[in-house]
VOGU-3710 file (C-alpha; in Angstrom, 3 decimals, decimal comma):
1> mselvstgve> -20,530/0,192/-11,896  -17,982/-1,024/-9,348  -17,997/0,351/-5,809  -15,060/2,500/-4,727  -13,126/1,995/-1,484  -11,930/5,177/0,216  -8,216/5,251/1,061  -8,713/7,612/3,992  -6,056/9,983/2,641  -7,301/13,525/2,185
11> gldsiltggi> -6,666/14,591/-1,411  -5,770/11,149/-2,727  -9,385/10,016/-3,009  -10,062/13,082/-5,173  -7,195/12,112/-7,493  -8,733/8,639/-7,664  -12,194/10,162/-8,289  -13,508/8,585/-5,125  -11,158/5,792/-4,099  -9,889/2,383/-5,219
21> terstvlvsg> -12,143/-0,020/-7,104  -13,517/-2,653/-4,767  -11,681/-6,014/-4,814  -8,749/-4,585/-6,748  -5,072/-5,132/-5,935  -2,906/-2,001/-5,970  0,899/-1,843/-6,048  2,304/0,895/-3,770  5,951/1,598/-4,633  8,688/3,895/-3,373
31> npgtgksifg> 12,066/4,001/-1,719  12,385/3,578/2,082  10,938/6,371/4,193  8,455/7,687/1,638  5,369/6,840/3,713  4,232/3,560/2,161  3,723/1,734/5,459  1,981/4,733/7,035  -0,332/4,753/4,023  -1,154/1,100/4,608
41> iqylhhgvse> -1,861/1,638/8,300  -3,981/4,708/7,509  -5,944/2,745/4,913  -6,862/0,041/7,453  -7,526/2,506/10,292  -9,881/4,519/8,081  -11,698/1,374/7,004  -12,562/0,461/10,581  -13,220/3,952/11,954  -15,304/5,331/9,070
51> hdergvyvsf> -16,739/2,344/7,202  -16,852/-0,534/9,700  -14,590/-2,523/7,358  -12,196/-4,951/9,020  -8,633/-5,305/7,770  -5,479/-7,439/7,811  -1,916/-6,081/7,937  0,662/-8,636/6,789  4,279/-7,721/7,502  7,400/-9,672/6,620
61> eedeadirga> 9,637/-6,931/8,048  8,119/-5,585/11,294  6,907/-6,890/14,636  3,393/-6,076/15,790  4,823/-3,640/18,348  6,574/-1,702/15,555  3,329/-1,403/13,580  1,408/-0,261/16,646  4,177/2,260/17,353  4,045/3,641/13,808
71> aesvgfegfd> 0,289/4,151/14,135  0,718/5,912/17,472  3,489/8,159/16,106  1,132/9,844/13,644  -1,897/9,913/15,924  -4,204/7,209/14,567  -6,635/7,262/17,458  -7,966/3,939/18,635  -5,601/1,828/16,528  -4,486/-0,297/19,505
81> emvddgdivi> -8,115/-0,967/20,421  -8,902/-1,935/16,838  -6,121/-4,529/16,963  -7,089/-5,745/20,427  -10,730/-6,135/19,320  -9,780/-8,037/16,155  -11,037/-5,377/13,737  -7,456/-5,118/12,450  -5,475/-8,364/12,490  -1,686/-8,095/12,311
91> ldkremlret> 0,322/-11,009/10,958  3,853/-9,856/11,691  7,239/-11,217/10,704  7,292/-13,649/13,622  4,096/-15,233/12,290  4,908/-15,069/8,578  8,568/-16,130/8,763  8,127/-18,888/11,301  8,633/-21,354/8,457  10,821/-20,864/5,387
101> dfstavdrll> 8,436/-22,270/2,785  5,891/-20,181/0,916  2,919/-22,518/1,348  3,068/-22,366/5,149  3,143/-18,569/5,149  0,256/-18,330/2,685  -1,748/-20,956/4,574  -1,429/-18,837/7,717  -2,738/-15,816/5,813  -5,546/-17,782/4,147
111> dtvedgefdr> -6,691/-19,217/7,458  -7,050/-15,651/8,717  -8,944/-14,162/5,760  -11,219/-17,187/5,310  -12,132/-17,454/8,994  -13,039/-13,772/9,351  -15,048/-11,243/7,376  -12,408/-8,827/6,131  -12,620/-6,106/3,494  -9,097/-4,643/3,339
121> lvldslsmfq> -5,575/-6,044/3,292  -2,065/-4,589/3,282  0,999/-6,708/2,394  4,290/-5,179/3,553  6,251/-5,885/1,565  5,956/-7,590/-1,801  9,746/-7,420/-2,097  10,148/-9,781/0,874  7,223/-11,922/-0,279  9,000/-12,591/-3,584
131> lffdaeqekr> 12,098/-13,915/-1,812  10,211/-17,177/-1,316  10,740/-17,932/-5,018  13,811/-18,711/-7,095  12,420/-19,156/-10,588  10,636/-16,326/-12,399  7,881/-18,618/-13,657  7,219/-19,909/-10,146  7,047/-16,325/-8,878  4,565/-15,364/-11,589
141> tyllkfsdil> 2,356/-18,383/-10,945  2,133/-17,861/-7,203  1,718/-14,077/-7,380  -1,170/-14,491/-9,791  -2,697/-17,153/-7,566  -2,213/-14,948/-4,504  -3,890/-11,972/-6,203  -6,826/-14,152/-7,238  -7,190/-15,465/-3,684  -7,362/-11,941/-2,274
151> kangltslli> -10,091/-10,954/-4,731  -12,022/-14,186/-4,189  -12,140/-13,357/-0,476  -13,562/-9,897/-1,191  -10,411/-8,001/-0,243  -9,317/-4,642/-1,631  -5,556/-4,858/-1,198  -2,423/-2,714/-1,121  0,842/-4,505/-1,957  3,813/-2,441/-0,784
161> neqgavfpdt> 6,895/-2,618/-2,999  10,349/-1,334/-2,029  12,433/0,521/-4,617  16,033/1,611/-4,193  16,045/4,674/-6,433  14,566/8,073/-5,572  13,049/8,365/-9,047  10,225/5,836/-9,573  11,259/2,737/-11,458  8,573/2,682/-14,154
171> evglenfltd> 9,994/-0,322/-15,962  7,153/-2,751/-16,515  7,829/-5,686/-14,244  5,986/-8,780/-13,183  4,166/-6,947/-10,382  2,680/-4,412/-12,803  1,003/-7,132/-14,858  -0,566/-8,732/-11,802  -1,979/-5,622/-10,142  -4,883/-3,356/-11,033
181> gniyfiqtpt> -3,187/-0,092/-10,120  0,161/1,565/-9,396  0,720/4,316/-6,832  4,219/5,762/-6,353  5,449/7,604/-3,269  8,384/9,919/-4,023  10,676/12,032/-1,863  13,394/14,411/-3,028  16,086/15,932/-0,775  16,167/19,666/-0,046
191> dsgvnryvwv> 18,430/21,884/2,050  15,921/21,724/4,906  14,778/18,105/4,599  12,698/16,396/1,911  9,795/17,155/-0,388  7,216/14,408/-0,703  4,995/13,576/-3,672  2,464/10,958/-4,766  1,811/9,777/-8,326  -1,090/7,550/-9,361
201> akmrkqdidt> 0,345/6,059/-12,544  -2,338/3,461/-13,351  -5,727/2,385/-12,098  -7,736/-0,027/-14,203  -11,401/0,776/-14,849  -10,976/4,258/-13,340  -10,646/7,782/-14,682  -7,738/9,186/-12,656  -5,589/12,312/-12,511  -2,040/11,246/-13,462
211> difpmeigqg> -0,319/14,460/-12,386  2,157/14,294/-9,512  0,894/15,916/-6,314  2,715/17,159/-3,198  1,996/15,392/0,076  3,028/15,551/3,699  3,078/13,231/6,692  1,991/14,679/10,030  -0,364/14,081/12,916  -3,322/12,271/11,440
221> gitvheragg> -1,216/10,606/8,754  -0,772/11,507/5,089  -2,351/14,509/3,384  -2,157/15,013/-0,388  -2,454/18,588/-1,645  -4,640/18,935/-4,682  -2,353/21,153/-6,677  -0,045/19,477/-9,169  3,621/19,258/-8,249  4,634/21,285/-11,293
231> fsmmggsddq> 6,367/18,495/-13,143  5,699/15,305/-15,042  7,542/12,032/-15,396  8,102/12,680/-19,100  9,746/16,074/-19,262  11,289/18,927/-17,363  11,016/22,639/-16,705  12,934/25,182/-14,676  10,396/24,817/-11,847  10,635/21,062/-11,600
241> psf> 12,417/19,191/-8,833  15,635/17,537/-9,900  15,680/13,737/-9,573
//
């Protein structure tokens, strides 16, 4: 039986019956502001602080200072020290976009994961990563190769994917075929702000709870409440949020 990797998110590991299967690649989708990047930072922080598992955060959109600031804003204690000590390595947009060709960016990442003993990786975001490619076949080939490389290096990875719509885009795309699991972060507007939810739609080789659960972001990061959100993706009721 495969080992499970804890996400570090209270409530989410229960939905996943323990965590994410080791060496799997999981797609994390949602529109901007839903907490995807915080989830990635929390995942790496938890790996170091609780399991002595080193991690890599790859960002095509943020500088290292922005990532450190996001961690500080939700109270991830010791995150700066983890980065300074090399337990979490950040490859930010200055590193990854220094050259315009895909091979140079991937070589920089591969040099990092092959030279160090890492267990976890976050790619933020897959949407920017795919801009390296013009042809769909080329994109498929390199994404499959990239996923295989991550697994070959023993990494359990989160690939963050930006979506424009509030309601999750469940259309089966290229990314869905090349990943082992799909987690959606959802937020819906209210008179006083937003309601936040998480939905684990797919996780290969795992028995999961596919209900949609409420979540919140506060000091200490993301917390998922283990009571279903009262609605499904397939139907409606008077108590369901309106998307």
